[in-house]
DRENLUMLO-971008 format. One record per residue: z, x, y of N, C-alpha, C in turn; residue in one letter; residue number from 1. Coordinates in steps of 0.02 Angstrom, whole numbers, plus 32768, in hexadecimal, padded with zeros to 4 digits. Atoms other than C-alpha are relative to their C-alpha. Example, Ala and Ser with C-alpha at 12.3 -4.5 7.8 and 13.67 -1.06 7.14 Angstrom:
BEGIN
ATOM  nc3  nc1  nc2 cac3 cac1 cac2  cc3  cc1  cc2 rest  nr
ATOM 8000 802D 7FC5 8186 8267 7F1F 8000 802D 803C    a   1
ATOM 7FFD 7FD6 7FC5 8165 82AC 7FCB 8025 7FD9 8037    s   2
# end
This chain:
BEGIN
ATOM  nc3  nc1  nc2 cac3 cac1 cac2  cc3  cc1  cc2 rest  nr
ATOM 7FFB 7FF9 8049 11BC 4CB0 8BAD 8031 7FCD 7FE4    m   1
ATOM 7FD5 8031 8020 1203 4C27 8B3E 802E 8024 7FCE    q   2
ATOM 7FD0 7FE0 802C 12A2 4C61 8AE8 8014 7FCF 7FC9    l   3
ATOM 7FEE 802C 8038 12D2 4C1C 8A3D 8049 800C 7FED    n   4
ATOM 7FB9 7FFA 8010 138C 4BFD 8A29 8014 7FCF 7FC9    f   5
ATOM 7FF0 8036 802E 137E 4B76 89A4 802B 8017 7FC6    a   6
ATOM 7FDB 7FE8 803A 13C8 4BE4 891B 8043 8020 8012    s   7
ATOM 7FC2 7FDE 7FEA 1459 4C27 8983 803C 7FD3 7FF4    c   8
ATOM 7FC6 802B 8010 14FF 4BE5 893E 802E 7FF4 803B    p   9
ATOM 7FD4 8007 7FC6 1554 4BFB 89E5 7FDA 7FE8 803E    a  10
ATOM 802A 8012 7FC7 14CC 4BAD 8A51 8023 7FD1 8031    q  11
ATOM 7FDA 802B 7FD2 1545 4B2C 8A98 8024 802B 8034    d  12
ATOM 7FDC 7FD5 7FD2 15AF 4BB6 8AE3 7FD1 802A 802A    l  13
ATOM 8032 7FDA 7FDA 1515 4C18 8B16 7FE7 7FD6 803A    v  14
ATOM 8016 802C 7FCA 14D8 4B81 8B79 8035 7FFC 8037    w  15
ATOM 7FCA 8003 7FCE 1581 4B70 8BCF 8004 8040 8029    e  16
ATOM 7FFC 7FC0 7FDD 1580 4C29 8BFA 7FCA 8005 8036    t  17
ATOM 8036 7FFB 7FCF 14D6 4C21 8C4E 8007 7FCB 8036    f  18
ATOM 7FF5 8034 7FCD 14FF 4B7C 8CA5 8035 8016 8032    a  19
ATOM 7FCA 7FE8 7FD5 15A0 4BC6 8CE8 7FE7 8037 802F    w  20
ATOM 801A 7FC9 7FD7 1549 4C64 8D24 7FCD 7FE8 8033    g  21
ATOM 8033 801A 7FD2 14B8 4C03 8D70 801F 7FDE 803B    a  22
ATOM 7FE2 8024 7FC8 1528 4B92 8DD7 8029 802D 802D    e  23
ATOM 7FDD 7FD0 7FD6 1596 4C20 8E11 7FD0 8025 802D    n  24
ATOM 8033 7FDD 7FD8 14F9 4C7A 8E4B 7FE4 7FD2 8036    a  25
ATOM 801D 802F 7FCF 14B0 4BE0 8EA0 8030 7FF2 8039    r  26
ATOM 7FCF 8011 7FCC 1550 4BB3 8EFB 8012 803C 802B    l  27
ATOM 7FF5 7FC3 7FD9 155F 4C68 8F34 7FC3 8014 8029    s  28
ATOM 803B 7FF2 7FD8 14B2 4C63 8F80 7FCA 8028 7FDC    g  29
ATOM 8032 7FDA 8025 1454 4CC1 8EF7 7FD4 7FD0 7FD8    y  30
ATOM 8026 8037 801E 13D7 4C38 8ED5 7FCC 8019 7FCE    v  31
ATOM 8031 7FE4 802F 1353 4CA5 8E82 8021 8011 7FBE    e  32
ATOM 7FDB 7FF1 803D 13D4 4CE4 8E05 8014 7FC0 7FDC    e  33
ATOM 7FED 8040 801E 1410 4C32 8DE9 7FC4 7FE0 7FDD    a  34
ATOM 803C 801D 801E 135E 4BFA 8DC8 7FF0 8022 7FBD    k  35
ATOM 800D 7FDB 803E 1347 4C82 8D44 8030 7FE9 7FC9    i  36
ATOM 7FCE 8013 8032 13E9 4C53 8CED 7FF9 7FB7 7FEB    q  37
ATOM 800B 8046 8014 13C6 4B98 8CF2 7FC2 7FF9 7FD6    w  38
ATOM 803B 8001 802B 131B 4BBA 8CA9 8013 8012 7FB8    r  39
ATOM 7FE9 7FED 8043 136F 4C11 8C17 802A 7FC8 7FE1    i  40
ATOM 7FD7 8037 8019 13EE 4B84 8C07 7FD4 7FC6 7FE9    a  41
ATOM 802F 8035 8015 135D 4B08 8C00 7FE0 8012 7FBD    k  42
ATOM 801D 7FEB 803F 130B 4B6E 8B76 8032 7FF8 7FC7    d  43
ATOM 7FCC 8008 8033 13AF 4B6E 8B16 8008 7FB6 7FEE    i  44
ATOM 7FF5 8048 800C 13C5 4AB2 8B2B 7FC7 7FE0 7FDB    s  45
ATOM 8039 801A 8026 1318 4A94 8AE3 8008 800D 7FB6    e  46
ATOM 7FF0 7FF6 8046 1361 4AD5 8A40 8032 7FCE 7FE5    g  47
ATOM 7FD3 8036 8015 13DD 4A44 8A3E 7FD7 7FC3 7FEC    f  48
ATOM 8021 8040 8009 13B6 4991 8A0F 7FDB 7FEE 8040    d  49
ATOM 802A 800E 7FC4 132D 4952 8A85 8022 7FD0 8031    k  50
ATOM 7FDD 802E 7FD4 13A5 48CF 8ACA 8043 801C 8019    s  51
ATOM 7FC2 7FE1 7FEB 1434 4949 8AEA 8004 8001 804D    d  52
ATOM 7FFB 8004 7FB7 1474 4930 8B9E 7FFB 8044 8023    p  53
ATOM 8004 7FBF 7FE1 1476 49EC 8BBC 7FB8 8012 8013    r  54
ATOM 8046 7FF6 7FEB 13B7 49EB 8BC1 7FF4 7FDD 8042    l  55
ATOM 8008 8024 7FC1 13BA 4965 8C49 8022 8025 8039    a  56
ATOM 7FDC 7FDB 7FCD 143C 49C9 8CA9 7FDC 8040 8013    s  57
ATOM 8024 7FC1 7FF2 13D9 4A6B 8C98 7FC2 7FF4 802A    s  58
ATOM 803D 8010 7FDA 133A 4A19 8CD8 8012 7FEF 8048    l  59
ATOM 7FEA 8012 7FBC 1396 49CE 8D6D 8016 803F 8026    n  60
ATOM 7FE6 7FC5 7FDF 13ED 4A73 8D94 7FC9 8031 8013    s  61
ATOM 8039 7FD5 7FF1 134D 4AD7 8D89 7FD7 7FE1 8039    l  62
ATOM 8022 8022 7FC9 12FE 4A53 8DFA 8022 800E 8043    g  63
ATOM 7FDA 7FF2 7FC3 1389 4A6F 8E7A 7FEF 8046 8019    v  64
ATOM 8011 7FBB 7FEB 1363 4B2A 8E7C 7FBC 8002 8021    c  65
ATOM 8043 8001 7FE2 12AB 4B0A 8E9C 8001 7FDA 8042    h  66
ATOM 7FF9 8027 7FC2 12DA 4A87 8F1F 801B 802D 8038    h  67
ATOM 7FE3 7FD4 7FCE 1346 4B07 8F7A 7FD0 8036 8017    m  68
ATOM 8030 7FCB 7FF0 12B8 4B85 8F74 7FC1 7FE5 8021    m  69
ATOM 803A 801E 7FE0 123C 4B0A 8FBE 7FC5 7FF3 7FD2    g  70
ATOM 8035 800E 8031 11D7 4AF5 8F1D 8001 7FB5 7FF0    n  71
ATOM 7FF5 8048 8001 11C9 4A3A 8F3A 7FDF 7FDF 7FC3    i  72
ATOM 8022 8020 8038 1148 4A0A 8EB5 8022 8011 7FBD    e  73
ATOM 7FDD 7FEC 803E 11A2 4A6E 8E2E 8042 7FDB 7FFB    e  74
ATOM 7FC0 8025 8000 1248 4A1E 8E60 7FF4 7FB7 7FED    a  75
ATOM 8010 8047 800E 11FA 4970 8E5D 7FF3 7FF6 7FB6    r  76
ATOM 8011 8005 8047 11B2 498D 8DAF 803E 8007 7FD4    s  77
ATOM 7FC3 7FF6 8027 1259 49CD 8D6C 8030 7FC5 8006    l  78
ATOM 7FD5 803B 7FF8 12B9 493A 8DB5 7FE7 7FC5 7FD6    y  79
ATOM 801B 8036 8029 1244 48BE 8D61 800C 800D 7FB6    f  80
ATOM 7FF2 7FEF 8046 1255 491B 8CBC 804A 7FF6 7FF0    k  81
ATOM 7FB8 8009 800A 1312 4919 8CD2 8012 7FB6 7FF9    s  82
ATOM 7FF3 8048 8006 1313 485C 8CEE 7FEC 7FE6 7FBB    l  83
ATOM 8015 8014 8043 12B1 4844 8C4D 8032 8018 7FCB    s  84
ATOM 7FD0 7FE5 802F 132C 48B4 8BF2 8043 7FDC 8003    a  85
ATOM 7FC2 8027 7FFB 13C3 4854 8C37 7FF9 7FBD 7FDC    w  86
ATOM 800A 803E 8025 1376 47B5 8BF0 800A 800B 7FB5    n  87
ATOM 7FF6 7FF0 8047 1372 4808 8B45 804A 800E 7FF2    l  88
ATOM 7FB9 7FF0 800A 1426 4844 8B5D 802A 7FC1 7FF6    a  89
ATOM 7FDC 803F 800B 145F 478E 8B65 7FFF 7FEE 7FB6    a  90
ATOM 8005 800D 8048 1421 477C 8AB2 802A 8032 7FD8    a  91
ATOM 7FD5 7FCC 8020 147A 481F 8A82 8048 7FE9 8000    w  92
ATOM 7FBB 8018 7FFB 151F 47D5 8ABF 800C 7FC6 7FCF    v  93
ATOM 7FF8 803B 802A 1501 4736 8A5A 8009 8012 7FB6    a  94
ATOM 7FFD 7FF1 8048 14F6 4793 89B4 802F 803A 7FED    r  95
ATOM 7FD4 7FC9 8012 156E 4827 89BF 8042 7FE5 7FE3    i  96
ATOM 7FBF 8016 801B 160E 4819 8957 8035 8003 8036    p  97
ATOM 7FCB 8002 7FCE 16A5 47EA 89BE 8043 8007 7FDC    l  98
ATOM 7FBF 7FF4 801E 174E 4832 898B 8037 7FE8 802F    q  99
ATOM 7FC9 8018 7FD7 17E9 47D8 89C8 8037 8034 8001    l 100
ATOM 7FCB 7FCE 7FF8 1871 4848 8A0C 8042 7FDD 8009    r 101
ATOM 7FBE 801C 7FF9 192B 482A 8A09 8014 7FFC 804A    a 102
ATOM 7FE8 800A 7FBB 1966 47E0 8AAE 803A 7FCF 7FFE    t 103
ATOM 7FCA 8031 7FFD 19F2 476F 8AE9 7FEA 7FBC 7FE9    s 104
ATOM 801A 8041 8014 1980 46DE 8ABD 7FF3 7FFD 7FB5    v 105
ATOM 8017 8005 8045 193F 470B 8A11 8020 8033 7FD1    n 106
ATOM 7FE3 7FCB 802A 19B8 478D 89CA 8012 7FE6 7FBB    f 107
ATOM 7FEC 801B 8041 19EE 471A 893E 7FC2 7FF0 7FD7    h 108
ATOM 803C 8008 802A 1973 471C 88AE 7FEE 7FB7 7FF6    f 109
ATOM 800D 8047 800A 1987 4662 888E 7FE0 7FE0 803C    g 110
ATOM 801D 801C 7FC3 1965 4635 8943 7FB9 801B 800A    l 111
ATOM 8042 7FE2 7FF7 18D3 46AD 8947 7FCE 7FDE 7FD3    q 112
ATOM 802D 8021 802D 1887 465C 88AF 7FF2 7FB8 8015    q 113
ATOM 8007 8046 7FEC 18A7 45AD 88EF 7FD2 7FF8 803B    r 114
ATOM 8029 8005 7FC2 1854 45CE 8997 7FC9 8034 8003    y 115
ATOM 8032 7FCB 8002 17D7 4650 895E 7FC0 7FEB 8024    r 116
ATOM 803E 8016 7FE1 1741 45E8 8996 8005 8001 804C    h 117
ATOM 7FF8 8002 7FB8 1786 45CB 8A44 8007 8046 801E    q 118
ATOM 7FF6 7FBC 7FE6 17BF 467F 8A5A 7FC0 8029 7FFD    l 119
ATOM 8040 7FDE 8005 1718 46C1 8A1D 7FD1 7FE9 8036    t 120
ATOM 802C 801B 7FCC 16BC 464E 8A95 8014 801C 8044    a 121
ATOM 7FEA 7FE3 7FC0 1727 468D 8B26 7FEA 8048 8007    l 122
ATOM 8014 7FBA 7FFE 1706 4741 8AF9 7FB5 8009 800A    g 123
ATOM 8049 7FFA 7FF9 164B 4728 8AE8 7FEA 7FEA 8046    r 124
ATOM 8011 8015 7FBC 1646 46CB 8B8D 800F 8038 8032    n 125
ATOM 7FF1 7FC7 7FD5 169A 4762 8BDE 7FC7 8034 7FFD    r 126
ATOM 8037 7FD2 8007 160E 47CE 8B99 7FC2 7FE6 8025    y 127
ATOM 8039 801E 7FDD 158A 4755 8BDB 8008 8009 804B    r 128
ATOM 7FF3 7FF8 7FB9 15DC 4760 8C86 7FEF 8047 8017    t 129
ATOM 8010 7FBB 7FF0 15CA 481D 8C83 7FB4 800B 8002    l 130
ATOM 8049 7FFA 8001 1512 4812 8C53 7FE2 7FDF 803E    v 131
ATOM 8019 8023 7FC5 14F6 4794 8CDF 800B 802B 803F    a 132
ATOM 7FF3 7FD4 7FC7 1545 4810 8D59 7FCD 8039 8002    a 133
ATOM 8033 7FCB 8001 14CF 489A 8D20 7FBD 7FE6 8018    g 134
ATOM 803F 801E 7FE9 143B 4827 8D39 8002 7FF2 804B    e 135
ATOM 7FF9 800E 7FB8 147E 47F4 8DE4 7FF8 803F 8029    a 136
ATOM 8008 7FC1 7FDC 1487 48AB 8E18 7FB6 8012 8007    a 137
ATOM 8048 7FF0 7FFD 13D0 48C5 8DEB 7FDC 7FCF 802E    t 138
ATOM 801E 8031 7FD2 13A0 4824 8E45 800E 8012 8049    k 139
ATOM 7FEE 7FEA 7FBD 13FE 4862 8EDE 7FD3 803A 8016    n 140
ATOM 8027 7FC4 7FEE 13A0 4908 8ED8 7FB7 7FEF 800C    n 141
ATOM 8045 8015 7FF6 12F7 48B6 8EC4 7FF9 7FD8 8042    l 142
ATOM 8001 8026 7FC1 1321 483D 8F52 8003 802E 803C    a 143
ATOM 7FFB 7FCF 7FC9 1353 48D0 8FC1 7FBC 8020 800C    c 144
ATOM 8042 7FE2 7FFA 12AB 4920 8F9E 7FCE 7FCF 8020    l 145
ATOM 802F 8032 7FE6 124C 487E 8FC2 800E 7FF1 8049    l 146
ATOM 7FEF 800E 7FBB 12AB 485C 9063 7FE8 8039 802D    i 147
ATOM 8015 7FC6 7FD9 1288 490C 90A1 7FB4 8003 8009    s 148
ATOM 804A 8000 7FFC 11CE 48EC 9081 7FE5 7FBC 8015    n 149
ATOM 8014 803F 7FE2 11CA 4842 90D7 7FEA 7FCB 7FCE    d 150
ATOM 800D 8035 8031 11C0 47DB 9037 803E 7FD4 7FFB    c 151
ATOM 7FC0 8022 7FF9 124F 476D 9071 8007 7FC5 7FD0    i 152
ATOM 7FFA 803C 8029 1228 46CD 9013 800A 8011 7FB6    s 153
ATOM 7FF8 7FEB 8046 121C 472A 8F6C 8047 8019 7FF2    d 154
ATOM 7FBC 7FE4 8009 12C9 4774 8F89 8035 7FCA 7FF8    a 155
ATOM 7FCC 8033 7FFE 1326 46CF 8F9E 801D 7FEF 7FBC    k 156
ATOM 7FE2 8012 8040 1338 469B 8EE6 8023 803A 7FDD    p 157
ATOM 7FE1 7FC5 801E 136E 474D 8EBC 8045 800E 801E    l 158
ATOM 7FC5 7FE8 7FDD 13F3 476F 8F3F 8037 7FCB 8007    i 159
ATOM 7FCF 8032 7FED 1448 46C8 8F5D 8035 7FF2 7FCA    c 160
ATOM 7FCF 800B 8036 149E 46B9 8EB2 8025 803F 7FEC    t 161
ATOM 7FE3 7FC1 8016 14CA 4771 8EA1 804A 8009 8010    a 162
ATOM 7FB9 7FF3 7FF1 1574 4772 8EFB 8030 7FE0 7FCE    p 163
ATOM 7FD2 8022 802D 15C7 46F1 8E8B 7FFF 801E 7FBA    e 164
ATOM 8005 7FE4 8044 1585 473D 8DEA 8023 8044 7FFC    l 165
ATOM 7FDF 7FBE 8000 15C1 47EC 8E1A 804B 7FF8 8007    w 166
ATOM 7FB8 800A 7FF6 166A 47AE 8E57 8022 7FE7 7FC0    r 167
ATOM 7FE3 801D 803C 1689 474A 8DB8 800E 8035 7FCB    a 168
ATOM 7FF9 7FCD 8035 1674 47E4 8D4A 8026 803E 8017    a 169
ATOM 7FE8 7FBF 7FEB 16A8 4879 8DB4 803A 7FFB 8031    i 170
ATOM 7FC7 8009 7FD3 1723 4833 8E34 7FEB 7FF8 8048    g 171
ATOM 800F 8011 7FBA 172E 47FF 8EE9 8007 803A 8030    s 172
ATOM 7FF7 7FC6 7FD4 1756 48AD 8F2E 7FD4 803B 7FEC    r 173
ATOM 802B 7FC9 8017 16D0 4913 8ED8 7FCD 8012 8036    d 174
ATOM 8030 7FE8 7FCE 1661 497D 8F47 7FBA 7FE3 7FF5    e 175
ATOM 8041 801D 800F 15C9 4936 8EEF 7FF8 7FBB 8020    g 176
ATOM 8003 8042 7FE1 15F4 4889 8F31 7FF3 8007 804B    l 177
ATOM 800C 7FF4 7FB9 15FA 48CE 8FE2 7FB6 8011 800B    a 178
ATOM 8047 7FEE 7FFB 154C 4917 8FC6 7FD4 7FC2 7FFC    i 179
ATOM 8027 803E 8006 1509 486F 8F8C 8005 7FD7 803F    i 180
ATOM 7FF8 8026 7FC3 1553 481C 9026 7FD8 801F 803A    y 181
ATOM 8028 7FDF 7FCC 14FF 489E 9096 7FB6 7FED 7FF9    l 182
ATOM 8045 8014 800A 1458 4877 9047 7FF5 7FB6 800E    n 183
ATOM 8004 8047 7FF0 147B 47BD 9055 7FFE 7FF6 804B    l 184
ATOM 8002 8003 7FB7 149E 47D8 910D 7FBC 8013 801B    g 185
ATOM 8043 7FEC 7FEB 13F7 4831 911E 7FCE 7FC7 7FF2    m 186
ATOM 802C 8038 8010 13A2 479D 90C8 8008 7FC8 8034    f 187
ATOM 7FF4 8035 7FCF 13F4 471F 913D 7FE4 8014 8045    f 188
ATOM 8019 7FE8 7FBF 13C8 478A 91D4 7FB4 7FFB 8003    e 189
ATOM 8049 8005 8002 1312 478F 919E 7FE8 7FB8 8005    a 190
ATOM 8011 8047 7FFC 1316 46D1 9196 801D 7FE0 803F    n 191
ATOM 7FE4 8018 7FC1 1363 46C3 9244 803C 7FD3 7FF7    d 192
ATOM 7FC1 8024 800C 1406 4681 91FC 8039 802E 8014    q 193
ATOM 7FD2 7FCD 7FE6 1477 46E8 926B 8049 7FF2 7FED    s 194
ATOM 7FBB 8010 8012 1519 468A 9245 800F 8012 7FB7    a 195
ATOM 7FF7 7FF0 8047 1501 469D 9189 7FFF 804C 7FF6    e 196
ATOM 8003 7FB7 8005 14D2 4754 919F 8042 801F 8016    a 197
ATOM 7FC0 7FE7 7FE7 1570 4773 9204 8037 7FF5 7FCD    l 198
ATOM 7FCE 800F 8032 15DA 471F 917F 7FFB 802D 7FC3    q 199
ATOM 800A 7FD4 803A 158D 4785 90F2 8018 8046 800F    a 200
ATOM 7FEA 7FBD 7FED 15AC 4827 9150 804B 8003 8008    r 201
ATOM 7FB7 8003 7FFA 165D 47F0 9174 8020 8007 7FBB    k 202
ATOM 7FE6 7FF9 8045 167B 47DB 90B8 7FFB 8048 7FE9    h 203
ATOM 800A 7FBA 8015 1633 4889 909A 8033 802E 8021    a 204
ATOM 7FD0 7FD7 7FDB 16A3 48D6 9120 8047 7FF8 7FE3    d 205
ATOM 7FBD 800D 801B 173F 4883 90D7 800A 8025 7FBE    e 206
ATOM 7FFB 7FDD 8040 171A 48CC 902B 8005 804B 800C    i 207
ATOM 8002 7FB7 7FF5 16F5 497A 906E 8040 801A 8021    r 208
ATOM 7FC1 7FEA 7FE3 179A 497F 90CD 8035 800B 7FCA    r 209
ATOM 7FCE 7FFA 8036 17FA 496D 9029 7FDE 7FF6 7FBC    n 210
ATOM 8025 8009 803F 1788 498A 8F93 802B 8010 7FC3    p 211
ATOM 7FE0 7FED 803F 17BF 4992 8EDF 7FE9 8046 7FEC    s 212
ATOM 8017 7FBE 8017 17B4 4A3A 8E84 7FB7 7FFD 7FE8    p 213
ATOM 8046 7FFF 8014 1704 4A70 8E57 7FF8 7FE6 7FB9    s 214
ATOM 800D 801A 8043 16B4 4A21 8DBF 8004 8037 7FCB    r 215
ATOM 7FFD 7FC9 8030 16A5 4ACB 8D6C 8048 8010 7FEE    m 216
ATOM 7FBA 7FF2 800D 1760 4AE8 8D7E 801E 7FC8 7FD6    l 217
ATOM 7FE6 8038 8027 1788 4A3A 8D3C 7FE8 8003 7FB8    r 218
ATOM 8019 7FF9 8044 1719 4A5A 8CA6 8028 8034 7FDA    f 219
ATOM 7FDC 7FCA 8021 1771 4AFE 8C7E 8048 7FEC 7FF0    s 220
ATOM 7FBB 8015 800B 181B 4AAA 8C8B 8007 7FC9 7FCC    q 221
ATOM 7FF9 803E 8027 17F6 4A09 8C2D 7FD8 7FFE 7FC0    d 222
ATOM 802B 8007 803A 1771 4A2C 8BAB 8024 8013 7FC0    c 223
ATOM 7FE4 7FF1 8042 179B 4A2F 8AF3 7FEF 8048 7FED    s 224
ATOM 800E 7FBD 8019 17AB 4ADA 8AA4 7FCD 7FFF 7FC7    l 225
ATOM 8032 8009 8035 1743 4A97 8A14 7FBE 7FE9 801F    k 226
ATOM 8042 8014 7FE7 1688 4A7F 8A2C 7FF0 7FBB 7FE4    m 227
ATOM 800C 8045 8013 1681 49C2 8A21 7FC6 7FE3 8029    t 228
ATOM 8034 8021 7FDA 15FB 4949 8A5D 801A 7FEE 8046    d 229
ATOM 7FE4 800E 7FBE 1671 4918 8AEA 7FFC 803E 802D    e 230
ATOM 8005 7FC3 7FD9 1678 49CD 8B22 7FB8 800D 8015    r 231
ATOM 8047 7FF5 7FF0 15BA 49DA 8B1A 7FEB 7FD3 803A    r 232
ATOM 8012 802F 7FCB 15A8 493F 8B87 8021 8014 8042    l 233
ATOM 7FDD 7FED 7FC3 162C 4977 8C04 7FE3 8041 801D    k 234
ATOM 801F 7FC3 7FE8 15DB 4A23 8C0E 7FC0 7FF0 8027    a 235
ATOM 803E 8013 7FDE 1537 49D0 8C3D 800D 7FE6 8046    a 236
ATOM 7FF1 801E 7FBF 1589 4972 8CCC 8025 8031 802E    i 237
ATOM 7FD4 7FD8 7FD6 160D 49EC 8D0A 7FE6 8046 800E    y 238
ATOM 801A 7FBD 7FF5 15AE 4A90 8CF8 7FBA 8000 801F    l 239
ATOM 8041 8004 7FE1 1507 4A52 8D38 8004 7FFF 804C    g 240
ATOM 8003 7FFE 7FB7 14CE 4A57 8DED 8016 7FBE 801F    a 241
ATOM 7FEC 8040 7FE6 14EC 499D 8E03 7FD8 7FEC 803D    g 242
ATOM 8024 8015 7FC3 14BF 494F 8EAC 7FF2 803A 802F    p 243
ATOM 8014 7FCC 7FD0 1463 49BA 8F2B 7FF6 7FDF 8044    y 244
ATOM 800B 8019 7FBC 1463 49A3 8FE7 7FCA 802A 8022    v 245
ATOM 8038 7FDD 7FE0 13C6 49CE 904A 8017 802C 803A    g 246
ATOM 7FEE 7FD0 7FCB 13CA 4A5F 90C4 8003 7FE1 8044    a 247
ATOM 8003 8020 7FBE 13A5 49E9 9154 8042 7FE1 8014    a 248
ATOM 7FC1 8021 7FEF 1452 499B 9148 803C 8025 7FE6    i 249
ATOM 7FC6 7FD9 8017 14C0 4A25 9101 8028 8016 803C    e 250
# end
């Protein structure tokens, strides 16, 4: 059943609530419950602007649930829809208003006005980097699915750029980066590149020995209390499923 949340004044918070609950369920092993909640989150996100990154994140996350349940064709379809939605999200970032915040660099109004163009460009580039990370996560997930189904050549353009894009936005110690490296190792192994596979798995092990706090925790600690476009974008990245690692290499 398609739910209509378009008229709900608190739909931003409703989406976050379902995303939070869905990921807690999925990470606790309740994949069916996670799938139900991500389906609702997707329905909610369809009430946002069609280029809102939370739709792309919801599609990817729902795809991960189907992937985990072995529903390969449904997962594949959702990943492709997510990639299309991430492309639209890049346009969303280009047009949202950007508010400069007081920092050690721009606290002075005169300096802020003088360098407004440069500071705005830096802020918007940071948003583009986050969108690129979301797209990289979906590419990783689709590549994982393709590798597991012996479509190795199709996976290469998806998986090989994913580590740098995720690292640039989310950090070098994030668990999601370890997952991408595990999938990259699986790709290299399938191509008989044993040295490269070993190196990728080594990177994953190094991260997993000392990972950063979970993305959900970082979101709760760092997000703005006001519902801004920056918060909406960060929610899409930090509360979504992100990169998924196939059962064959977990």
